[in-house]
C-alpha positions as CSV (number, residue, x, y, z in Angstrom):
1,M,64.7,78.3,-71.5
2,A,61.6,79.4,-69.6
3,N,58.4,81.0,-70.8
4,V,57.3,84.4,-69.8
5,K,53.8,85.8,-70.7
6,I,53.7,89.1,-72.7
7,R,50.8,91.3,-71.5
8,G,51.5,94.5,-73.5
9,G,53.9,97.1,-74.7
10,D,55.4,97.4,-78.1
11,W,54.8,93.7,-78.8
12,G,51.1,93.9,-77.7
13,N,49.5,91.0,-75.9
14,T,51.1,88.4,-78.2
15,G,51.4,85.5,-75.8
16,I,54.7,83.8,-74.8
17,A,58.2,85.0,-74.8
18,E,61.2,82.7,-74.3
19,Y,63.8,83.7,-71.7
20,F,67.4,82.4,-71.8
21,S,69.6,83.0,-68.8
22,F,73.0,82.0,-70.4
23,G,75.6,84.7,-70.0
24,E,74.0,88.1,-69.8
25,G,70.6,86.7,-70.6
26,S,68.3,87.3,-73.6
27,I,64.7,87.1,-74.4
28,K,62.9,86.1,-77.6
29,L,59.8,88.1,-78.3
30,P,57.3,87.4,-81.1
31,V,57.5,89.7,-84.1
32,P,54.1,91.4,-84.3
33,G,52.0,90.3,-87.3
34,T,53.8,86.9,-87.7
35,F,53.1,83.5,-86.2
36,T,56.5,81.9,-86.1
37,Q,59.2,84.7,-86.2
38,K,60.8,85.8,-82.9
39,E,63.2,88.6,-82.2
40,D,66.1,87.8,-80.0
41,L,67.0,90.7,-77.7
42,S,69.8,90.9,-75.2
43,L,69.0,92.0,-71.7
44,K,72.3,93.9,-71.4
45,G,71.5,97.6,-70.6
46,A,67.8,96.8,-70.2
47,Q,65.8,97.8,-67.1
48,L,63.2,95.7,-65.4
49,M,60.8,97.6,-63.2
50,P,58.2,96.0,-61.0
51,A,54.5,96.7,-61.8
52,T,52.7,94.2,-59.5
53,E,53.2,91.2,-57.3
54,E,50.2,89.0,-56.5
55,A,49.6,85.9,-54.7
56,V,47.8,83.2,-56.7
57,K,46.2,80.1,-55.4
58,K,46.4,77.1,-57.8
59,L,43.4,74.8,-57.4
60,G,45.4,71.7,-58.2
61,G,48.1,72.5,-55.6
62,A,45.5,73.3,-52.9
63,A,43.6,70.0,-53.6
64,A,46.8,67.9,-53.5
65,F,47.8,69.5,-50.1
66,G,44.3,69.0,-48.9
67,L,44.3,65.3,-49.7
68,A,47.7,64.8,-48.1
69,G,46.6,66.7,-45.0
70,A,43.4,64.6,-44.8
71,A,45.4,61.3,-45.1
72,L,47.7,62.4,-42.3
73,L,45.5,64.3,-39.9
74,G,41.9,63.7,-41.0
75,P,39.4,66.6,-41.4
76,V,41.7,69.1,-39.6
77,G,44.5,68.2,-42.0
78,L,42.2,68.5,-45.0
79,L,41.3,72.1,-44.0
80,A,44.9,73.0,-43.2
81,G,46.2,71.5,-46.5
82,V,43.6,73.4,-48.6
83,L,44.4,76.7,-46.9
84,L,48.2,76.3,-47.0
85,G,48.6,74.5,-50.4
86,G,48.8,75.8,-53.9
87,N,50.1,79.3,-53.1
88,K,52.3,80.9,-55.7
89,K,53.5,84.4,-56.5
90,R,53.2,86.0,-59.9
91,N,55.2,89.1,-60.8
92,T,54.4,91.6,-63.5
93,G,57.2,93.9,-64.7
94,I,58.0,96.5,-67.3
95,L,61.1,95.6,-69.4
96,L,62.7,98.7,-70.9
97,F,65.2,98.1,-73.7
98,P,68.0,100.6,-74.5
99,D,66.5,101.4,-77.9
100,G,63.3,102.7,-76.1
101,R,61.0,99.8,-76.7
102,K,59.2,98.2,-73.8
103,A,57.2,95.1,-72.9
104,L,54.9,94.3,-70.0
105,L,55.8,90.8,-68.8
106,E,54.2,88.3,-66.3
107,M,56.3,85.6,-64.7
108,D,56.6,83.6,-61.5
109,S,58.9,84.8,-58.7
110,K,61.8,82.5,-59.5
111,M,61.9,83.8,-63.1
112,W,61.6,87.4,-61.7
113,V,64.8,86.9,-59.7
114,K,66.7,85.5,-62.7
115,M,65.6,88.4,-65.0
116,V,66.4,91.1,-62.4
117,G,69.9,89.5,-62.0
118,N,70.5,89.6,-65.7
119,T,69.4,93.3,-66.1
120,L,71.8,94.6,-63.3
């Protein structure tokens, strides 16, 4: 199970969806107007279309790489570590279900590849 952020669509901006990659894959989306109920939807026949892909720099990762670089190579290593560390890609996609409903989802690049594989 992995978490995917819901950014819009028929479910609104309701927070976190749960993605399961067993078999054909399925996703649990929160039922609007409830706090605990989730709707389990199969990805069979669904389409995932890319909306954006952006590079994100995580402060913790950049700091960790900077400290490691400083320990190994001094000030030059610190600068190189901060510049090279903490890079991550975030993908946003539109998931279209066969019944016509849609959701705007945000996930990391590894999750994107898994979801695309389950919608083919």
